[in-house]
N, C-alpha and C positions, 0 to 999 in steps of 0.2 A: 504494500500499499504506499502510495506517495505520502510523505510526511507533510507536504504543503496542502492545507486544507482549504485555503481561500486565496483567490487571486485579487490583488488590490487594483481596482479600476477607479481612477479619480478624474472628475471633470475639471479640465484646466480653467484658469481665469479666461473670461471672454476676450480679454485683449490678446490672448494667444491663439485665437481661432478666427477664421474668416471664410467666407463663401468662396465658391469657384471663381476664378478670374482675378483674385486678389492674393497678395501675400503679405505676411507680417514683417515689418521692419523694426527690429528690437531697438530699444533706447540706446543712444550712443552719443559720443561727443563729435561735433563737427568742428574741424579746424579751419578758420578763415585764413585768407592770404596774409593777414596781419599777424597770424599766429595765435589769435584769440580762440579759445575753445568755448563752444556753445553746446549745451546739452539739448538733444532732440529726443522728445518723448517717443515711446513705442507707438507706431501708427501703421495704417494699411496703405499699400501701394498697389495700383492696377498692374497686372501683368502685361508684358509686351508680347506681341505676336498673336497669331490666330489659333495656335494649338491650345487645347484644354490641358491644364497641368493640375494634377492632384498632388498637393504638398501635404506635409503633416498637418498643418494648420487647417486645410481644407477637409481632410478625412475626419479630423476630430469635430469640426463644425458640422459636418453632414450627420455624423452619428449623434452628437448631443443635442442637436436641434430637431431630431425626428420625433414624431408624435405617436409612433406605433406602440402597441402593446403586444408583447410576445408571451407565448406559453413556455413553461419549462421543457427542456429537452431531457430525456432520460440520462442518467448517470452512465458512464462507460464502465462496464464491469471490471472490477478491481481497482477503480480509482474513486476518489471523492466526487461528489456531485458537480462541483464547479458551476453552479447555475448562474453565477454572475457573468459567464461567458455566453449563455444561451441567447440573450437579446443581441449580442454583438454578432454572433454567427448568423442569426436569422436576418438581422438588418442588412448585412453586406450581401448575402445571397439575393435578397429582395432587391437591393439597390441596383446591383449590377445587372439583374434581369430587367429592371425598368429601363436601363440604358440600352437594351436591345442585345446584351451579351448573352450568349447561350451556354448552357451547362448540359452534361449528359443526362439522359432520361433516367429517372429513378433516383437521382441524388437528393438526399434530405439533409437537414441541419445535423442530424445525428451522425451521418457519414463524416462530416467535417469535424465533429467533436471527437469521433474515434480516430480520425487522421491526426489530430492534434496529440491525442494520447500516445499514438504509435510514434509520432515524430519527436516529441519533446517531453512526454510524461507530464504535460501541463506546466512546464518550466518556462517563464517568460524570458529568462536570461540564458537559456540553453545555447551553448556555442561549442560544438565539437571541435576537438583539436585538429582533426584531419580535414575539415571542410570549412567553407566560409559561411555555413548556415547559421541563422540567427532566429531565436525566439520560438513561439508556440508552433508555427507551421514551418519552421526551419527554411527560411527564405535565403537562397544562395545569392551570391554576388551576381552570377550570371542572370538570375531571374530579375534582379534589380536593374541590371544594365539593359536587359530586353525590354522591360516595361517603361524605363525612362528614355529609350530611344538611342542609346549609345552603342548597343550591340545590334549588328545587322541581322535582320530576320527576313528571309525571302518573302514570306507571306505578309509581313508587316502589318498585322492586324491592329497594332497599337499606334499606327502612324499619326492619327488625328488627336490622340489624348495620351498623355504620358503621367506616369507616377514617379515622382522624385522623392525618395526618402533615404535617410542614412542608416547605417547599421544600428546605431544607438536608438534611433527613432523606432526601429523594428522591435524594440523591447517593450513598447507600449502595446498591450493586447489589441486595442482597437485598430491601430495601424497595421499590426502584423496580420490580423485576420482579414483586413481589407485587401492587403497585398496578396496574401495566400489564396484567398478565394478567387481573386482576379487572375492570378497566375494558373490556378486550376483550370479556369475557363479558357485561358489562352492555350493550355496544353490540349484541351478538347478541340479548340479551333484548328490546331495544327494537325489534327487526325481527320479533317474534313473530307480528304479524298480516300480515306481508308475504308474498307468494307466493314471492319469492326470498329464501331464508335461507341462501344458500350461503356457503362460506368466502370466496369472492372478494368477495361483497357485504359481508360482515362487515369484511374488511380495508379496503375502500373506505370503510365508515362510520367505521372507526377514524381515518381521515384526515379525510374531509369527504364530504358527499353530493352531489358535483358531478364535473365532468370531471377535475378534479385528483385527486380521490379515485379515480376509475376508472383513471387512469394509475398511481397509486401502487399499487393492488392488482395490476395487471398486472406492474408492476416487481417486486414482492415475489414473485409466483408464478413469473415468469421466472427470477429469481435462485435461488429454491428449487430448480427443476428443474436449474439449472446446478450446484447444490452438493450434490445427492443422491448 
C-alpha cells in the first residue's frame, strides 16, 4: 500500500492564473536608461502570434474556473482512493473532447486513474533515474517537446495549439494530468492509419510499441477490471 494517503491540490492566487491568449508576467524591477530601478507589479500580457498556447497559468485557470460537478471514481485496487484527483481527471478528459480531440473508444476516467497508479504509484514528484519522466503520468521530455512544437512530428496534429510547461510545473497534478491526457490523445491520433485503433493499442503506444508496451497495456486493463 502506498504510504501517501492524500495528494495536496491547492488553488493558486488569482494573479497566478489567466485565460488562454494571455500569460502572467511576474513582478520585477525595470531598469531605466538612467539606471533607476522601478518595481513593476505582476500583470497579464497578451500573447503574440496566432497559435493557441497552453501555459501553466492557462491550464490552472481553465481547471479552477470550471463549474462542473463530478462523481467519485473508484479507487484503484491496492491503492488509497485519491479522490482528490477524480475531478481533475474527468475535467481534462471532458475539456479535450470539447476541443474536438478524440480518444479511443471505451476509455474511462478509471482507466486514467489506473494508468497513474501504474506509472507513478500516485507520486506527484516521481522522477525515475533512467528517464526524463516526471510526475503522475510520467511525462517525458520528448512528449513535452512534441506538444510545444519543438519536436518535429510528421502528422503535426498539434501545429495550431501548443502546450508549454516545464519539468517543475509537471509536479502540479492539474498540469500533469492536463498534459498526460492530451499526450494519450495524441498517441491515439498517431494510430489513425492503423487497422487496430483500440484502447489496448493506445495504452500500449503510451508506453512503447514493443512487448513491454503490450504487457503494460494488459496490466492496466487487468487492474482496471479489478477496480471496477
